[in-house]
C-alpha positions in Angstrom: -5.0 -28.1 1.3 -2.7 -24.9 1.4 0.8 -24.5 2.6 0.8 -23.7 6.2 3.6 -22.5 8.0 5.7 -25.6 9.1 5.9 -26.1 5.1 7.3 -23.0 4.5 9.8 -23.7 7.2 10.4 -27.1 5.6 11.2 -25.1 2.5 14.3 -23.5 4.1 12.7 -20.6 5.1 13.3 -19.7 9.0 10.6 -18.2 10.8 11.4 -14.8 12.8 10.3 -15.3 16.4 10.9 -11.3 17.6 9.5 -8.8 14.8 9.6 -5.2 15.2 7.0 -3.4 13.0 7.4 0.4 12.2 4.3 2.6 12.0 1.1 3.4 13.6 -1.8 2.9 11.2 -4.3 0.5 10.0 -1.5 -1.3 7.7 0.9 -1.7 10.4 -2.2 -3.0 12.6 -3.1 -5.8 10.2 0.6 -6.7 9.5 0.9 -7.0 13.7 -2.6 -9.1 13.6 -1.1 -11.4 10.8 2.4 -11.7 12.3 1.5 -12.2 16.1 -0.8 -15.1 14.9 1.9 -16.9 13.1 3.7 -20.2 14.4 7.0 -19.8 16.3 6.5 -15.8 17.0 7.3 -15.0 20.5 6.5 -11.3 20.5 6.0 -8.1 18.0 6.5 -5.0 18.8 5.1 -1.8 17.0 6.9 1.4 17.0 5.2 3.6 17.9 2.1 1.6 17.6 -1.3 2.7 19.0 -3.9 1.6 21.8 -5.8 -0.5 19.3 -2.7 -2.3 18.1 -1.4 -2.7 21.6 -4.6 -4.8 22.3 -3.9 -7.7 20.0 -2.8 -10.7 21.4 1.3 -11.2 21.6 1.7 -7.7 20.4 3.3 -4.4 22.5 4.0 -0.7 21.3 6.5 1.2 21.7 4.9 4.5 21.4 7.9 6.9 22.5 9.9 5.8 19.4 10.0 8.3 16.2 10.0 6.4 13.1 11.6 9.0 11.5 14.6 8.5 13.6 17.2 6.2 12.6 18.9 5.8 15.8 16.0 5.8 17.8 14.3 2.6 15.6 17.8 1.1 15.8 17.5 1.3 19.5 14.2 -0.3 19.4 15.3 -3.0 17.5 18.5 -3.9 19.8 16.4 -3.6 23.1 14.5 -6.7 21.8 17.0 -8.4 20.1 14.5 -8.0 16.7 15.3 -10.8 14.4 13.4 -9.0 11.8 12.5 -5.1 11.0 9.2 -4.5 8.7 8.6 -1.0 7.7 5.2 0.2 7.4 4.7 3.7 5.7 6.5 5.5 3.6 8.0 8.2 5.4 10.6 6.2 7.6 11.9 4.8 4.1 12.0 8.0 2.5 13.7 9.2 5.9 16.5 6.5 5.4 15.8 4.7 8.1 16.3 1.3 6.6 19.9 2.4 5.8 20.5 2.9 9.9 19.2 -0.3 10.6 21.5 -1.9 7.9 24.2 0.0 8.7 23.8 -1.4 12.4 23.4 -4.7 11.1 19.8 -5.0 11.9 18.0 -7.5 9.2 15.4 -4.8 7.7 12.4 -6.0 5.4 12.2 -2.6 3.6 13.9 -0.2 0.4 17.0 1.8 1.1 16.4 5.5 0.9 17.9 5.6 -2.5 15.6 2.7 -3.6 12.5 4.0 -2.1 12.9 7.1 -4.6 10.9 4.4 -7.0 7.6 6.4 -4.8 9.3 9.3 -3.5 9.9 10.4 -7.1 7.2 10.0 -9.4 9.8 11.5 -12.4 12.3 8.8 -11.1 9.4 6.0 -11.4 9.4 6.8 -15.2 12.6 7.1 -15.7 13.0 3.7 -14.0 10.6 2.0 -15.9 11.5 3.5 -19.3 14.9 2.2 -18.8 13.2 -1.2 -17.5 11.2 -1.2 -20.8 8.0 -1.3 -18.4 5.0 -0.2 -20.3 4.2 3.6 -18.8 1.7 6.1 -19.6 3.2 9.1 -21.7 4.4 11.9 -19.1 7.1 14.3 -18.5 8.5 16.0 -15.3 9.0 19.7 -14.9 10.6 21.5 -12.1 10.2 25.5 -10.9 10.8 27.7 -13.7 9.6 25.4 -16.5 5.9 26.7 -16.5 5.1 27.7 -19.7 6.8 24.1 -20.9 4.6 22.7 -18.7 1.2 24.3 -19.6 2.3 23.4 -23.3 2.1 19.7 -22.5 -0.7 19.7 -20.9 -2.7 21.3 -23.7 -1.0 18.8 -25.8 -2.3 15.8 -23.4 -5.7 17.3 -22.1 -6.5 17.5 -26.0 -6.4 13.9 -26.5 -8.9 13.3 -23.7 -7.7 14.9 -20.1 -5.0 14.9 -18.1 -3.7 13.8 -14.9 -1.3 15.9 -12.6 1.1 14.5 -10.1 2.9 16.6 -7.4 6.4 14.5 -7.6 7.3 14.1 -3.8 5.0 12.4 -1.5 1.6 13.6 -0.6 0.1 10.5 1.5 -1.8 9.0 -1.4 -3.1 12.7 -2.3 -1.0 14.2 -4.8 -2.6 13.2 -7.7 -5.6 15.2 -9.6 -7.1 14.0 -12.8 -8.7 16.6 -14.7 -11.8 16.2 -17.5 -11.5 19.9 -17.9 -8.0 21.0 -19.6 -8.5 24.4 -18.5 -8.9 23.7 -15.0 -5.6 21.6 -15.0 -3.7 24.9 -16.9 -5.1 27.0 -13.9 -3.6 24.5 -11.4 -0.3 24.0 -12.9 1.5 26.9 -11.1 0.5 25.8 -7.8 2.5 22.6 -8.4 5.6 24.3 -9.1 5.6 27.8 -7.1 8.6 27.6 -4.1 9.7 24.5 -5.3 13.6 23.9 -5.2 15.9 22.5 -8.3 14.4 19.2 -9.4 11.4 17.8 -10.1 8.1 19.0 -9.0 5.6 18.1 -11.2 4.9 15.2 -13.7 2.2 15.6 -16.1 0.9 12.4 -17.3 -1.9 10.9 -20.0 -5.2 10.1 -18.9 -6.0 6.3 -19.6 -9.4 4.8 -19.9 -10.0 1.3 -18.0 -9.6 0.1 -14.5 -7.1 0.7 -12.1 -5.7 -2.4 -10.1 -2.9 -3.1 -7.9 -0.5 -6.0 -7.7 2.2 -5.7 -4.9 5.1 -8.3 -4.6 7.8 -9.2 -1.9 11.0 -8.6 -3.2 14.5 -9.6 -2.3 16.6 -7.5 -4.8 16.1 -9.8 -7.7 13.5 -12.3 -6.8 9.4 -11.1 -6.8 6.7 -13.1 -4.9 3.1 -11.8 -5.6 0.4 -11.0 -3.1 -3.3 -11.7 -4.7 -4.1 -8.8 -6.7 -6.5 -6.1 -5.1 -8.4 -2.8 -6.2 -8.7 0.2 -4.0 -11.0 3.3 -4.3 -9.2 6.7 -4.0 -11.9 8.9 -4.1 -13.8 10.0 -1.3 -17.1 9.7 -2.5 -19.5 7.1 -3.9 -19.4 6.7 -7.7 -15.6 7.7 -7.7 -16.6 11.0 -7.1 -14.8 13.8 -4.7 -11.2 14.7 -3.9 -8.6 12.1 -4.2 -7.7 10.5 -0.7 -5.2 7.7 0.7 -8.2 5.3 -0.1 -11.8 5.0 1.1 -12.1 1.2 0.5 -10.4 -2.0 -1.4 -11.2 -5.6 -2.4 -9.3 -9.0 -3.4 -9.6 -10.8 -5.4 -10.2 -9.4 -8.9 -12.4 -10.7 -11.4 -10.8 -9.0 -13.8 -7.1 -10.2 -13.0 -6.9 -14.1 -12.6 -3.8 -15.4 -11.3 -2.5 -16.6 -14.3 -2.4 -12.5 -15.0 -0.9 -12.1 -11.6 2.2 -14.1 -12.5 2.7 -12.4 -15.8 2.4 -9.0 -14.3 5.2 -9.6 -11.9 7.1 -11.0 -14.6 6.7 -8.0 -16.9 6.9 -5.1 -14.5 8.2 -6.0 -11.1 11.3 -8.0 -12.1 12.2 -5.4 -15.0 12.4 -2.7 -12.3 14.0 -4.9 -9.5 16.7 -5.5 -12.4 17.3 -2.1 -13.6 17.2 -0.7 -9.6 19.8 -3.3 -9.0 21.7 -2.2 -12.2 21.5 1.1 -10.7 23.1 -0.2 -7.6 20.4 0.4 -5.5 18.8 -3.0 -4.7 15.0 -2.8 -4.2 14.0 -5.3 -0.5 10.5 -4.7 0.6 7.2 -4.4 -0.8 7.2 -3.1 -4.7 3.7 -1.9 -5.0 2.8 -1.5 -8.9 -0.6 0.5 -9.6 -1.8 -0.3 -12.7 -4.7 0.9 -15.2 -6.3 -2.2 -16.9 -6.4 -0.8 -20.5 -8.0 -2.7 -23.8 -4.3 -2.9 -24.7 -3.2 -4.5 -21.6 -2.0 -3.3 -18.2 0.3 -0.1 -18.0 1.9 1.3 -15.1 0.4 4.4 -13.5 3.0 4.2 -10.4 4.9 2.2 -7.4 5.0 2.5 -4.0 8.1 1.4 -1.9 5.6 -0.5 0.8 2.4 -2.3 1.7 -0.9 -0.5 0.7 -3.2 1.0 3.0 -6.3 0.4 2.6 -5.0 -2.8 0.4 -2.8 -4.7 3.4 -6.2 -4.9 5.2 -7.7 -7.2 3.0 -4.5 -8.7 1.0 -2.9 -9.9 4.8 -6.2 -11.7 6.0 -6.4 -14.1 2.7 -3.0 -15.5 3.0 -2.8 -19.1 3.8 0.8 -19.1 4.9 2.8 -17.6 7.5 4.3 -14.0 6.2 7.0 -13.8 8.7 9.3 -16.6 7.1 8.8 -15.2 3.6 9.6 -11.5 4.7 12.6 -12.6 6.4 13.8 -14.5 3.4 13.3 -11.7 1.5 15.5 -9.7 4.0 18.2 -12.5 3.8 18.1 -12.0 -0.2 17.0 -15.8 0.0 13.5 -15.6 -1.8 14.1 -18.1 -4.6 13.1 -20.9 -2.2 9.5 -19.2 -2.2 9.1 -18.1 -5.8 10.1 -21.6 -7.0 7.6 -23.0 -4.3 5.0 -20.7 -5.2 5.5 -19.4 -8.8 1.9 -17.8 -8.8 2.3 -16.2 -6.1 1.7 -16.9 -2.2 -1.1 -19.3 -1.5 -4.5 -17.8 -0.6 -7.3 -18.9 1.8 -10.6 -19.6 -0.4 -13.2 -16.5 -0.4 -12.7 -12.6 -0.6 -12.4 -9.8 1.5 -14.3 -6.2 1.3 -12.5 -3.2 3.1 -14.4 0.1 3.7 -12.5 3.1 5.1 -14.8 5.1 7.8 -13.2 8.7 7.9 -13.4 11.9 10.0 -15.0 15.0 9.1 -12.5 17.2 6.9 -10.8 14.6 5.6 -9.0 14.9 3.0 -8.3 18.1 4.9 -8.0 18.5 8.3 -9.9 16.3 10.2 -11.8 16.7 13.4 -10.5 14.6 16.4 -11.2 13.7 20.0 -14.7 12.2 18.8 -15.8 9.1 20.9 -16.2 5.9 18.7 -19.4 4.0 19.5 -19.9 0.3 18.0 -16.6 -1.1 17.4 -17.1 -4.1 19.5 -20.4 -4.6 17.9 -18.6 -4.7 14.7 -16.2 -7.2 15.6 -19.1 -9.6 17.0 -20.7 -9.5 13.4 -17.8 -11.3 12.2 -15.7 -8.0 10.7 -12.1 -7.5 11.0 -11.6 -3.7 12.4 -8.0 -2.5 12.1 -7.3 0.9 13.5 -5.6 4.0 11.6 -6.3 7.2 13.1 -7.9 6.2 16.9 -6.6 7.2 20.3 -7.6 5.4 23.3 -9.4 7.1 25.6 -9.5 7.7 29.2 -12.0 5.0 30.8 -11.9 3.1 28.0 -12.8 2.9 24.2 -11.3 4.8 21.4 -11.9 8.7 19.8 -10.8 10.0 16.3 -7.3 10.9 16.1 -6.7 11.2 12.3 -8.4 11.4 8.6 -8.7 7.6 7.9 -9.9 6.6 11.5 -11.0 2.5 10.5 -11.2 0.0 8.1 -14.0 -2.5 8.4 -12.9 -5.7 6.6 -16.0 -8.4 5.7 -14.7 -11.8 4.7 -16.7 -13.9 2.5 -16.9 -17.3 0.5 -17.5 -14.1 -2.3 -17.3 -10.5 -2.9 -20.9 -10.2 -2.1 -20.8 -12.1 1.0 -17.6 -10.8 1.8 -19.1 -6.9 1.2 -22.4 -7.8 3.0 -20.3 -8.7 6.3 -18.4 -5.5 5.9 -21.5 -3.2 5.2 -23.7 -4.5 8.1 -20.4 -4.1 10.3 -19.8 -0.5 9.2 -23.3 0.5 9.6 -22.8 -0.4 13.8 -19.8 2.2 13.8 -20.7 5.6 14.5 -19.2 9.4 15.4 -20.3 12.5 14.6 -19.3 13.6 11.2 -18.3 9.9 10.1 -17.3 10.1 6.6 -17.6 6.7 4.3 -18.2 4.8 1.1 -21.4 2.5 0.0 -20.3 1.4 -3.2 -16.9 -0.8 -2.9 -16.9 -3.8 -4.6 -20.5 -2.9 -5.9 -19.5 -2.4 -9.9 -17.2 -5.4 -10.5 -15.4 -5.7 -14.0 -16.3 -8.6 -16.0 -14.0 -11.8 -16.1 -11.5 -12.8 -17.2 -10.2 -9.7 -19.1 -6.5 -8.7 -19.1 -4.6 -8.8 -22.0 -0.8 -9.2 -21.0 2.0 -8.7 -22.9 0.6 -5.9 -24.9 3.5 -3.7 -26.7 4.4 -0.1 -25.9 
């Protein structure tokens, strides 16, 4: 039997009883759903949250709280005597909300503004990874005024088989474009540099061949404990076609990334990055997300995020066999060593698999249509799926309407990926609104197992 919440407590990890989650999307919905159901949790408050999140048992929302206002978040935490604050999205991290909370003496799980640069600047991520000895794709950063040098590097990498252009700052998962056509990439270079101030604006990166994967670890500045591996699908359309998005679906586990591989990935990627950030005086406490390309020569780091992924959270959290709150609280206290010693392969998981399908509004990833009534959510839940709300709004008289790009994540659970996918697909088919966009190939083409060469040289 997998360790339960009481077992976690017996290892000296104290469960928080009142937790504040900052955010309002499907990731925060999944976090609230998970934490509110755990033993010992008396109250979960989500700021600002949403109508759908507030409908969860033992969860309430504070819709008036601005998640980017550190003082407002501190006040919300003090109002409920929060024993733990968990930051969901990247924008509050970039705004320094964690710094305000820690300055106020509020225990917080999330990186400071300085540590969150591992996500908010792709150039900084490459710099830290290189200093830590972590294998990354070849890349260079360019600022405004360096267009000739940027174009020359695009031409150099493109001659070897394509190139990737990355906006240096936050872009909600949509600032990365993979180019097969080097000429088109050259044409687009000026758009990345125009109007930008000093500092990096564009990262030009080699295009790698392989399968992408995500390994997210809970970190306390020194130690790291892994969540299961997952894979998300960034392109809007089936067959990995169309524009990049924040993610149109995800699944876990991965046939090509067994538990042993996850353990080595954390040892060779996450922990060296943690050590380098600590050496720089910016220890990282929070979810450290490693986006990887699994090449024939082993895993290569593509990017780091400073938070739990979305839609990865929606498929990972339902797989956990232990209470999450005590582990996050231990990390916030810089006391994760007991958990990593107890579970060296990562947090224990339930048997089976999860598949999540994102339902998006017409116009996404551009300007989505809002205010359209959604039908079929209750039917989808009755069919056995979990439905996490990202861009929905409560409607007068009941029900929900669209209020963003990625509106819902429909998650199926099953004994294996095929059965989980069947549940997710069947439930997603029951949900309707005008202009709904979705993919039908999440977790369809699975890489063979086992297959990850770990520890390959640079």
